[in-house]
C-alpha positions in Angstrom: -47.9 33.6 252.0 -51.2 33.0 253.5 -53.3 34.7 250.5 -51.3 33.7 247.9 -51.4 29.3 248.9 -54.9 29.9 250.8 -55.2 25.9 251.4 -53.2 23.5 252.6 -53.3 21.6 249.0 -52.3 24.6 247.6 -49.4 25.2 250.2 -47.3 22.0 249.0 -45.9 23.7 246.2 -44.0 25.4 248.8 -42.6 22.4 249.4 -39.6 22.2 247.5 -37.7 19.1 248.5 -37.1 17.2 251.8 -33.6 15.9 252.7 -33.8 12.5 255.1 -30.1 11.4 255.3 -27.1 12.9 254.4 -23.8 14.3 255.2 -21.9 17.3 254.4 -19.3 19.9 256.2 -19.5 23.8 257.5 -16.5 26.1 256.3 -16.2 28.8 258.7 -14.0 31.1 256.4 -14.7 34.3 259.2 -11.3 32.9 261.2 -7.9 31.9 260.3 -7.0 29.3 260.5 -10.3 28.0 259.2 -13.1 26.2 261.2 -14.4 23.0 259.5 -16.8 20.9 261.0 -18.3 17.1 259.4 -22.3 16.5 259.8 -24.4 14.4 259.2 -28.1 13.6 259.7 -31.1 11.0 259.6 -28.6 7.7 260.0 -26.2 8.3 257.6 -22.7 7.8 258.6 -20.0 10.5 258.3 -17.4 9.3 256.0 -13.8 10.9 256.7 -12.7 12.6 253.3 -9.8 15.2 252.7 -6.4 15.1 251.9 -3.7 12.9 253.8 0.1 12.5 254.1 1.3 8.9 253.4 4.5 8.6 256.3 5.8 5.9 254.0 6.6 8.1 251.0 7.0 11.6 252.9 10.4 13.3 252.2 10.3 16.0 254.6 11.2 18.1 251.6 8.7 21.1 253.2 6.4 22.3 250.3 3.3 20.8 250.7 3.9 23.4 254.0 5.2 25.9 252.2 2.2 26.0 249.9 -0.4 25.2 252.3 -2.6 28.6 252.6 -4.2 27.6 255.9 -0.8 26.5 257.3 -2.5 23.1 258.9 0.4 20.5 257.7 2.6 19.8 260.7 6.2 19.3 260.5 7.5 17.7 263.6 8.5 14.7 262.6 6.2 12.8 260.2 3.9 15.3 258.4 0.2 15.5 259.1 -2.7 17.5 257.9 -4.8 18.8 260.7 -8.6 17.8 259.0 -10.2 20.6 261.3 -8.2 23.2 259.0 -7.6 22.0 255.8 -9.6 23.9 253.1 -9.2 20.6 250.6 -7.7 23.3 248.3 -5.4 20.4 246.8 -2.5 22.8 246.7 -0.3 20.0 248.9 -1.3 17.3 246.4 0.1 19.7 243.6 3.2 20.3 245.1 4.8 16.9 246.6 7.2 15.8 243.9 7.2 12.1 246.2 3.8 11.5 245.8 2.8 11.4 249.5 -0.2 13.6 249.7 -3.2 11.8 248.9 -7.1 12.4 248.4 -9.7 10.2 250.0 
């Protein structure tokens, strides 16, 4: 690269972009269930998002459990989605007859 961009001024072309603040998620699909981790940098707040179950609307029919490819929905009493394993595929939302699953 030093031969192609010999001066400091010419090497500025190599700097495509800079990100000063942001938030994102890391998905490790090599394990089952998947591993998901949210992170932020530059002082950006990390907003929790994903699919959540409104326990007041849930009728405990079990359709979300059957549809979840990661088996990350607990079925002990009130339903809850383990966010560290959720793929955000939305299958639970699609099959819920009570409208208890929400995307936030």
